[in-house]
N, CA, C and O of each residue as an XYZ file, in Angstrom:
392
protein
N     -16.252      5.028     -3.632
C     -16.247      5.951     -4.910
C     -15.753      5.452     -6.572
O     -15.407      4.363     -7.032
N     -15.926      6.921     -7.215
C     -15.392      5.815     -8.782
C     -14.595      6.580     -8.853
O     -14.328      7.570     -8.171
N     -14.051      6.029     -9.934
C     -12.731      6.529    -10.395
C     -12.185      8.151     -9.916
O     -11.752      8.588     -8.850
N     -12.459      8.824    -11.353
C     -13.436      9.570    -10.655
C     -12.955     10.280     -9.384
O     -11.913     10.889     -9.139
N     -13.915     10.039     -8.742
C     -13.993     10.828     -7.434
C     -12.518     11.145     -6.744
O     -11.837     12.101     -6.374
N     -12.481      9.476     -6.830
C     -11.463      8.936     -5.958
C      -9.649     10.212     -6.969
O      -8.619     10.663     -6.467
N     -10.182     10.264     -8.354
C      -8.368     10.774     -8.445
C      -8.667     12.728     -8.672
O      -7.854     13.644     -8.552
N      -9.712     12.757     -8.922
C     -10.103     14.220     -8.123
C      -9.529     15.354     -7.560
O      -9.292     16.461     -8.045
N      -9.359     14.919     -6.522
C      -8.804     15.314     -5.112
C      -7.947     15.483     -5.795
O      -8.271     16.554     -6.307
N      -6.525     15.065     -6.455
C      -5.393     14.223     -6.100
C      -4.570     14.778     -7.414
O      -3.530     14.293     -7.860
N      -4.953     15.381     -7.684
C      -4.582     15.663     -9.195
C      -2.683     15.591     -8.979
O      -2.242     15.286    -10.087
N      -2.184     15.665     -8.550
C      -0.743     15.439     -7.977
C      -0.335     14.262     -7.434
O       0.710     14.102     -6.804
N      -1.449     13.146     -7.762
C      -0.602     11.362     -6.978
C       0.934     11.900     -5.730
O       2.142     11.703     -5.601
N      -0.679     12.967     -4.797
C       0.665     12.832     -3.990
C       0.538     11.374     -3.671
O       1.212     10.431     -4.087
N      -0.670     11.401     -2.679
C      -1.520      9.938     -2.060
C      -1.465      9.073     -3.231
O      -2.350      9.194     -4.078
N       0.134      7.593     -3.496
C       0.053      6.748     -4.382
C      -0.717      6.188     -3.733
O      -0.551      5.176     -4.413
N      -1.897      5.681     -2.567
C      -2.411      4.517     -2.467
C      -3.973      5.218     -2.526
O      -4.492      6.092     -1.831
N      -4.392      4.549     -3.495
C      -5.807      4.662     -3.347
C      -6.352      3.629     -3.566
O      -5.760      2.560     -3.419
N      -8.185      3.748     -4.152
C      -8.497      2.720     -4.234
C      -8.539      1.480     -5.492
O      -8.505      0.277     -5.233
N      -8.609      1.971     -6.688
C      -8.128      2.480     -7.437
C      -6.931      0.983     -8.167
O      -6.756      0.375     -9.223
N      -6.517      1.014     -7.086
C      -4.838      0.898     -7.328
C      -4.728     -1.153     -6.199
O      -3.940     -1.706     -5.432
N      -6.113     -1.477     -6.879
C      -6.519     -2.559     -5.645
C      -5.881     -2.881     -7.141
O      -6.153     -2.366     -8.226
N      -4.621     -4.264     -6.687
C      -4.340     -5.399     -7.994
C      -2.666     -4.520     -8.592
O      -1.908     -4.843     -9.506
N      -2.604     -3.439     -7.680
C      -1.544     -2.444     -8.288
C      -0.485     -2.560     -7.873
O       0.458     -2.019     -8.449
N      -0.222     -3.700     -6.140
C       0.578     -3.558     -5.748
C       1.582     -3.952     -6.255
O       2.340     -3.293     -6.968
N       1.694     -5.142     -5.914
C       2.894     -6.070     -6.571
C       1.768     -6.857     -8.469
O       2.165     -7.518     -9.428
N       1.500     -6.743     -8.398
C       1.085     -6.837    -10.096
C       2.078     -6.545    -10.764
O       2.933     -7.389    -11.030
N       2.160     -5.146    -11.207
C       3.442     -4.410    -12.112
C       4.474     -5.481    -11.928
O       4.716     -6.442    -12.659
N       5.157     -5.036    -10.547
C       6.513     -5.886    -10.854
C       6.863     -7.784    -10.779
O       7.932     -8.360    -10.984
N       5.550     -8.345    -10.421
C       4.674    -10.011    -10.921
C       5.170    -10.016    -12.717
O       5.904    -10.725    -13.406
N       4.028     -8.419    -13.027
C       4.553     -8.484    -15.225
C       4.929     -8.852    -15.369
O       4.779    -10.036    -15.672
N       6.974     -7.462    -15.231
C       8.159     -7.097    -15.153
C       8.967     -8.662    -15.373
O       9.761     -9.168    -16.166
N       8.090     -9.111    -13.931
C      10.011    -10.298    -13.541
C       9.633    -11.213    -14.425
O      10.620    -11.821    -14.839
N       8.137    -11.762    -15.135
C       7.759    -12.954    -14.875
C       8.290    -13.490    -16.310
O       7.927    -12.752    -17.226
N       8.975    -14.474    -16.670
C       9.081    -15.395    -17.551
C       8.747    -16.473    -17.983
O       8.915    -17.431    -17.230
N       8.221    -16.690    -19.193
C       7.480    -15.624    -19.770
C       6.692    -14.401    -19.045
O       6.495    -14.389    -17.830
N       6.335    -13.547    -19.779
C       5.674    -12.579    -19.601
C       4.009    -12.800    -19.799
O       3.362    -13.307    -20.715
N       3.624    -12.192    -18.537
C       1.840    -13.074    -18.030
C       1.880    -11.288    -18.466
O       2.664    -10.353    -18.303
N       0.288    -11.546    -19.213
C      -0.903     -9.994    -19.731
C      -0.976    -10.200    -17.872
O      -0.893    -10.970    -16.914
N      -1.255     -8.457    -18.481
C      -0.908     -7.127    -17.308
C      -2.553     -7.496    -16.472
O      -2.812     -7.126    -15.326
N      -3.135     -7.983    -17.022
C      -5.074     -8.662    -16.910
C      -3.454     -9.624    -14.977
O      -2.723     -9.406    -14.011
N      -4.031    -10.510    -15.842
C      -2.972    -12.276    -14.740
C      -2.825    -10.973    -14.001
O      -3.509    -10.758    -13.001
N      -1.889    -10.028    -14.492
C      -0.431    -10.032    -13.061
C      -1.561     -9.884    -11.985
O      -1.615    -10.558    -10.956
N      -2.767     -8.577    -12.485
C      -3.415     -7.670    -11.523
C      -4.314     -8.313    -10.395
O      -4.660     -8.018     -9.251
N      -4.552     -9.527    -11.458
C      -5.794    -10.501    -10.737
C      -5.708    -11.420     -9.469
O      -6.593    -11.732     -8.672
N      -3.511    -11.985     -9.549
C      -2.855    -12.331     -8.721
C      -2.544    -11.815     -7.673
O      -2.408    -12.408     -6.603
N      -2.357    -10.324     -7.927
C      -1.972     -9.246     -6.902
C      -3.592     -9.365     -6.041
O      -3.549     -9.345     -4.811
N      -4.855     -9.477     -6.675
C      -5.772     -8.975     -6.008
C      -5.943    -10.750     -5.028
O      -6.221    -10.788     -3.830
N      -5.814    -11.425     -5.485
C      -5.977    -13.292     -4.954
C      -5.152    -13.189     -2.780
O      -5.457    -13.531     -1.638
N      -3.725    -12.270     -3.776
C      -2.329    -11.888     -2.498
C      -3.137    -10.254     -1.458
O      -3.145    -10.109     -0.235
N      -3.501     -9.642     -2.142
C      -3.830     -9.006     -1.666
C      -5.776     -9.243      0.242
O      -6.235     -8.671      1.231
N      -6.017    -10.993     -1.000
C      -7.655    -11.178     -0.473
C      -7.040    -11.909      0.900
O      -7.137    -11.500      2.057
N      -6.441    -12.998      0.460
C      -5.791    -13.627      1.900
C      -4.955    -12.610      2.364
O      -5.499    -12.398      3.448
N      -4.028    -11.839      2.312
C      -3.911    -10.965      3.480
C      -4.542    -10.124      4.450
O      -4.264     -9.840      5.615
N      -5.558     -9.765      3.591
C      -7.441     -9.043      4.049
C      -7.620    -10.607      4.983
O      -7.738    -10.332      6.177
N      -7.649    -11.580      4.820
C      -8.246    -13.144      5.863
C      -6.375    -12.590      6.677
O      -6.239    -11.412      6.348
N      -5.921    -12.753      6.976
C      -4.751    -13.098      8.031
C      -5.439    -12.335      8.558
O      -6.413    -12.738      9.193
N      -5.107    -10.839      8.443
C      -5.246     -9.051      9.655
C      -6.678     -9.667      9.730
O      -7.394     -9.068      8.929
N      -6.956    -10.066     10.002
C      -8.348    -10.385     10.090
C      -9.862     -8.816      9.421
O     -10.803     -8.302     10.025
N      -9.364     -8.641      8.115
C     -10.284     -7.852      7.837
C     -11.488     -8.303      6.516
O     -12.091     -7.504      5.800
N     -11.604    -10.098      6.483
C     -12.104    -11.179      5.794
C     -12.040    -12.283      6.021
O     -11.092    -13.062      5.921
N     -13.687    -12.512      6.549
C     -13.731    -14.139      6.934
C     -13.555    -15.017      5.757
O     -13.688    -14.746      4.564
N     -13.101    -16.548      6.561
C     -12.614    -17.158      5.470
C     -13.256    -16.891      4.839
O     -12.909    -15.889      4.213
N     -14.521    -17.423      4.489
C     -16.255    -17.679      3.470
C     -15.435    -17.187      2.789
O     -14.470    -17.735      2.255
N     -16.086    -15.002      2.719
C     -15.437    -14.135      2.556
C     -14.483    -14.047      1.350
O     -14.711    -13.607      0.223
N     -13.411    -14.549      1.841
C     -11.917    -15.253      0.612
C     -12.580    -15.671     -0.543
O     -12.601    -15.187     -1.675
N     -13.518    -17.385      0.296
C     -12.988    -18.245     -0.709
C     -14.066    -17.639     -1.777
O     -14.183    -18.007     -2.945
N     -14.776    -16.695     -1.160
C     -15.991    -15.924     -1.990
C     -15.737    -15.436     -3.401
O     -16.384    -15.553     -4.442
N     -14.305    -14.705     -3.029
C     -13.247    -13.852     -4.555
C     -12.561    -14.440     -5.225
O     -12.126    -14.207     -6.352
N     -12.321    -15.897     -4.005
C     -11.174    -16.778     -4.870
C     -12.103    -17.650     -6.614
O     -11.849    -17.810     -7.808
N     -13.060    -17.913     -5.747
C     -13.855    -19.111     -6.472
C     -14.661    -18.100     -7.218
O     -15.582    -18.812     -7.616
N     -14.953    -16.689     -7.740
C     -15.513    -15.886     -8.899
C     -14.291    -15.795     -9.339
O     -14.568    -15.776    -10.539
N     -12.306    -15.670     -9.284
C     -11.260    -15.717     -9.793
C     -11.403    -17.295     -9.886
O     -10.840    -17.568    -10.946
N     -11.865    -18.466     -9.324
C     -11.887    -19.436    -10.402
C     -12.650    -19.821    -10.932
O     -12.542    -20.964    -11.374
N     -14.091    -18.878    -11.212
C     -15.142    -19.494    -12.801
C     -14.839    -18.638    -13.494
O     -15.366    -18.698    -14.604
N     -13.767    -17.294    -13.215
C     -13.665    -16.239    -14.856
C     -12.374    -17.184    -15.065
O     -11.554    -16.290    -14.858
N     -11.541    -18.369    -15.331
C     -10.373    -18.479    -15.485
C      -8.825    -17.691    -14.898
O      -7.687    -17.677    -15.368
N      -9.292    -17.228    -13.954
C      -8.277    -16.405    -13.719
C      -7.227    -16.571    -13.358
O      -6.810    -17.504    -14.045
N      -6.346    -16.216    -12.580
C      -4.856    -16.672    -12.637
C      -4.340    -16.552    -10.804
O      -3.981    -15.384    -10.657
N      -4.219    -17.175     -9.694
C      -4.156    -16.781     -8.422
C      -2.612    -16.545     -8.105
O      -2.188    -15.946     -7.117
N      -1.899    -17.081     -9.045
C      -0.898    -17.052     -7.592
C       0.480    -17.393     -9.210
O       0.422    -17.709    -10.399
N       1.694    -17.002     -8.009
C       2.722    -16.937     -9.274
C       4.220    -16.605     -8.331
O       4.663    -15.638     -7.711
N       4.603    -17.790     -8.589
C       5.777    -18.188     -7.640
C       6.483    -16.687     -6.803
O       6.870    -16.736     -5.636
N       6.535    -15.616     -7.525
C       7.093    -14.074     -6.830
C       6.277    -13.881     -5.513
O       6.828    -13.203     -4.645
N       4.731    -14.510     -5.182
C       4.982    -14.204     -3.968
C       5.246    -14.892     -3.003
O       4.913    -14.687     -1.836
N       6.377    -16.476     -3.787
C       6.798    -17.308     -2.842
C       8.402    -16.596     -2.370
O       9.310    -17.013     -1.652
N       8.285    -15.848     -2.844
C      10.809    -15.006     -3.079
C      10.232    -14.190     -2.438
O       9.137    -13.724     -2.751
N      11.171    -13.758     -0.996
C      10.587    -12.648      0.456
C      11.823    -11.700     -0.832
O      11.190    -10.648     -0.912
N      12.604    -11.569     -1.421
C      13.283    -10.526     -2.012
C      12.439     -9.897     -2.650
O      12.394     -8.678     -2.488
N      11.475    -10.577     -3.608
C      10.921     -9.703     -4.299
C       9.615     -9.036     -4.062
O       9.074     -8.243     -4.831
N       9.191     -9.423     -2.974
C       7.689     -8.876     -2.085
C       8.423     -7.829     -1.177
O       7.932     -6.701     -1.149
N       9.914     -8.160     -0.188
C      10.482     -7.312      0.424
C      10.248     -5.620      0.049
O      10.269     -4.832      0.995
N      10.085     -5.234     -0.985
C      11.209     -3.607     -1.307
C       9.253     -2.964     -1.802
O       8.945     -1.879     -1.310
N       8.759     -3.288     -2.209
C       6.856     -3.009     -2.358
C       6.207     -3.163     -1.173
O       5.057     -2.726     -1.197
N       6.660     -3.771      0.137
C       6.041     -3.964      1.653
C       6.664     -3.027      2.474
O       6.023     -2.707      3.475
N       7.754     -2.506      2.306
C       8.811     -1.839      3.160
C       7.862     -0.557      2.620
O       7.385      0.058      3.574
N       7.379      0.128      0.955
C       7.004      1.103      0.882
C       5.459      1.343      1.420
O       4.827      2.367      1.162
N       5.068      0.504      2.021
C       3.179      0.457      2.772
C       3.202      0.949      4.069
O       2.162      1.014      4.723
């Protein structure tokens, strides 16, 4: 799907879970909670890295596929982790919305 295809039938955003939101589950909260602040793109990448891990744990990705994504992130110099993801009290509210 292109972003236009994904959003064109959801103009009132009744469905908040869209393909274009990859990286925007926890990323915005990490971006706001981080001190010092982190750039939006870094927060989105960290979110994607965590989602890749969850996809591996859930059986949607193989370990090799997950590593391939993480290696690409590393080669691009993008951070893959933040202490936010280790704090269940910060992760839980977002998980409950899923």
